[in-house]
N, C-alpha and C positions, 0 to 999 in steps of 0.2 A: 504494500499500501504506499503511497506518495508521502510526504511529509506538508503538512498544511501549510500553506503560503503566508510569508512573513508578514506579520502587518504593523504598521510604521506610524508613529505622528511626526506630523511633517507640517510645514508652513509654506502652501502654495499662497504665490504671487501673480497674478494674471501677468501676462505679458502685453507690452504695447501696442493699442489695438484691441483690449479685450480687459473686461471688469471682472470684479466679484462677481456683483449682480451677473455677468453674462457665466461664470462657471456654475453657478447656484442654478442656472438654468437650465443648463446641460446635463442628459440625463444620465450619470457619471456614477454616482452610488455611492456618494461620497458619506463617509458617517464626518458630520462636522460639528467640532467642537468647538469654535468659536468662529466669530464673524466679527473681522473689523475694516475700516475705510478699506487698505490697500493690499487686505493679503487674507489667507482663509486657514485656521488651523484644523488637519482631520486626520483620520485616522484612516490608513488605504492599505490594501494589499499593495505589496512591491509592483505587481505588470499595471496596475492603473496608475501606481505614481509617475512609471516606465513611459507609459502610454502617454498623458500627460506632456510630458518631455519630446516626446518623439513629434507630438502633433504640434507642439512651439504654443499651448495652452497658457502654460505656466511655469513659472521656475519652482524647482521644488527642492527645499532647503528638509532632509531629514535628518530629525532631534532626535530619536531612540523607537526601537522596537516597541510596542505596544507593553509586553512583559517587562523590561526595563523599564519604560516610563512610570508604569503601575508599581512595579517594586522602590523606585524612587521616589515617588509621592509617599506609599505607606510608611517611608522612614522618616518622614518631613513631621516637625512637632505641628500637632492643631493651633490655630489662629484663634485668638479669645482669651481670656482670661485664665491664667494658670492660679491653679488650687494654693 
């Protein structure tokens, strides 16, 4: 059985001539975590990120695999008042 494809947490910055709204309007199947005026933070499989780069729809900045990111966040102290 094949290994499941790696999911990345990444920042997508639209290429000139396109926009965040245009990316969101495409049927890409992105798991959007954050939307900003100039970029998106998404969780997406490597094949989809590579396709976005190949089609020159966005620049992709891969931050961490989903497992790495979740492990980092689990180790962070919670915000708010300390006991």
